[in-house]
N, C-alpha and C positions, 0 to 999 in steps of 0.2 A: 225687654225693650218695649219702647213705646214707638209706634208708626203713626205719625200724625197726617192724615189726609186733609188738605185745604183745597177749598172750592174756588171758583172763578174769581178773578180779580177784576176783570174788565176795564184795565187801564187807571186802576187806583193802587197805589203801592202801601198806603198807610194801614189798611187793614191786614195786609200780610204781616207787616212789620209788628203791628200790635199784637197779632196772634202769636207770633213766633216768641214775642216777649212774654206772653201769658204762659206759654210752654216752658219758660226758662231761659230763652236765648238772650243774650246780652249784647247790644250794639254799642259802637262808639258814639254814634249819633242817632237819636230816636227819629228824626225828620227825614235826614237823608244820609243813612247809614253808608260808610265806605268800608267798614271792617266789623268782624265779629269778635267781640272781647271774650265771649265765653259761650259755649254749646253744651248742653248736658250730655252726659256720656251715654245716657240710656235713650237718647232721642234721634230718631231720623224722620224726616218730613218728606212728604210727596205732594206736590202742588199739581192738580188735575187738569191744567190748561187755561186757555182763554186769560193769560197775563194781560194781552194788549187789546185795543180798540175800546170805543164806546166812552171811556173816561178821558180826562186831559193829561194823564200822566203816564201813558203808555210807555214812552221810551225810558223814563225814570225806573218804572217797575221792572222793565226787561233788563236794564243796566244793572239794577240791584240782584236780580236773579244771576246774570252772567258773572259780574265782578265780585259779589259779596258772598252769595249763598252756594252757588255751585262749587266753588273752589274748596268749601269746607268738606266735600266729600260725604255729607250727612244730609244732603237735599237732592231730591230727585225732581226733575221737571218733564211732566208730561205734556204732549202737544194738544192743544185745542184746535177747534176749527178756525180761530181767528189767527193763530200762528200758521196753521196749514196753508193758508193763502199764500205765503211767502215760501212754501216748501213743496210745490207742486200740487197743491190742491186748487179748488175753485176760487176765482178772483171774484168776489162778492161784495167786499166792504169797503166803502170810502168815509172819510179820508184814509188814505194808506199811512204807514208809519213814516216818520222823517228820514231823509236820506241816510243811508249807512246802517239802520236799523234791520232792513230786510237782509242785508248781507250778514249781519251778526247772527241773526236766526240761522241762516244757511251755514254759517262757520260753526255754530253749535251743533247742528245736525251733523256735519261732516267729522266732528269731533266726538260723536256719539254721546253728547251731552244732553240730548233731547231724545225722549222715549216715547212710543205709543202706549205702552202697558207697563205695569208693574204688579207684582204679586207679593203677598204677604202670607207666611205659614204661621199659624197660631199654636199656642201651647198644646191643645188637644189634637193637633195634626190637621185640623181643617185649614182651607186656604181661602183667600180673598184676592179677586182681580181687581185693579184699579185701572180705569182708562177715563178719557175725557167724558164721553157720552154713553158708555156701555156697550157690551157685547149681546146683540139680540141672539135669539135662538138659531136662525138660519146661518149667522156667521159662526156660531158656536158649532154647528153641524160642519161647516166647511172647515173651520180650524181642527176640529176632531178628526175628520177624515184625513187631513194632512198629517195628523200625528199617528194615524192608523188605530183610531178608536172611535166610539161614539160619544156624543156630547155629555151623556151622563157619566161618563168615565174619564173625561178631560180634566185635569187640573189646572189651577190657575197658573203655576209656574210654567208649564209647557204652552198654555195659551199666550202667556205674556212672551215667552222666548219666540214663538212662531211669528207672532203679530209684529215683534220688535225687529224682524229681519226687513220689513219694509219692502218685500218682494211681491207682495200680492195686493195690489191697489184696492180691490174690492173689500178687503178686510178693514181698511182704513179711510179711504178716500170718498166712496160712495156717500152720496148726501141724503137721498130719500126725501121724506116729506118736508124737511127743513127748507129745501130749495124747490119744493113743488114737483118732485119726481115721486109719483105715487106707485111706480113699478119697479123700483131698485131697491133692494135691501141695503139699508145705511150700514157703513162701517163704524168702528169704535169711535171715530171722531165726529159723527155727525147724528147718531141715532136720537130721535125724539122720544123723552121718556115715557109718556102716557101711551100713546098709540103703538110705537115701534118697540118699546122695551119692556116696561113693566106689565102690561096687559098680556102680551103673548108669553111671558114666561109664567104668570099666573095660570093661564090656560094650559100650557104644556104641563106644569106641576100637577094641575088638577087632574090631567090624563095619565098620571103616574110617571112622568118623565122630568123629573127635577135636574138642574144643574148639579155639577159635583162642587160647586164653590160659590161664595157670596160675591157680591159686587158692590163697589163704591164708585161713584161717577158724579161729575158735575153737568155742565151744559144746559140741562133743562130738567124741571122737575115734573112729575106726574100728576098734574092739575089741569082740569078743564076749566077755560075761562068762560065766564057768564056776565051778561049784563048787569052792572051795578056791583059786581065783586072783582075788582081790578086784580086782586091776588090770586083768584081762581079758587076752585073747591076740588076735593078729592072727587074723582068721577065714579058713578055707580059701580063700574066695573071692577074698581078697587077698593070700594068702601069697606068691604070685610076684611081687607089685607093690608091696608096702607094707614100709617099714623104720622102726624107731625109732631116731632119730639118738641118739647116745650123749651128745653135748655139750649139746644143746638139749632132748632129750626129745620133740621134734616128731615125729609120725607122718607120713610123707611117702609118697603113692602116687603112682609114675610110671606114666602110662597107656601102654599097650601100641601100637606102632606107631612110624613114624619120626618123628613129632612129639614123643614123649616128654614131653607135657605132664604137670605135676605138680599135685597137691592136697596142700597141707600144712596138717595139723591142729595147731594151737599152743595150744590149750587145756591148761594145766599140770596139770590135776587128775588125770584117770583116777580119779576118786572121792575124791581126797585132795588136792585143790587148796589147802585151807587150811595145808597142811604144807609146800607148794612154791612158791617164787616163780617168777614167769613168766620165761622166757627169751625176749629178743626174736629175732625172725626178720629178720635184715638183709639188705634187697635193694639192690642197687647200681641206681640209676636216679633218676627224677624222678617224683613224683606229678603226673599229668595230670588227675585229677578227684578 
């Protein structure tokens, strides 16, 4: 099986449609699809959230997800911080969605059609956790404690199952640095990639305590913005561990130590997402949550 993880859309549906076509999906209409004519038998898709806001086609993108993709049963929609605004999260973005689309998100949530996390098991038995923004070490500690283990023993399927219960807001709703809170550990919908996610995991792995699973996330990428370099550069703390893949533009951090766990940031933006279509990160394996 192929499990294709697709990064943030930010109010643009065309990139999602084009990438699904590249993966083998056939739509009845390329510009504004209303039906799927063909979906490959070996393909499942997980979109990591932030379908809406910023771009001009938020409502159309959300309608395609709700009416065309989710009914296939082969498409999983994760919640981004921009969807979370309508689901009990911080009210931080203007303009809001057009009337009725906030209710659509709430209806999808009530129907269990939106998830906070997903997990993939690979042929070698390893697992990958997919969330919008990534699971930080302290959140992994808290989730592991709820599972009765330590973070280094927590598997991705268990982590996804616990987070998807939506009963512990700190695991998903806390915002941290992204909304100026320097004292709160961010949840899986808000973690900032450079300071709050990749760097702490590199440090923990260097101390001999790596996670038990890989991660794929959108939301932000682990770059430090510098004057004259609008796309940012890989910061010194990550320079020996992080690469920008040429073909996908994903930024992948390989954690130190024999486990060599990875964190892959797949948000296509780097502050210019509206000009660049997302490229899927294709994982071999089966979704287990």
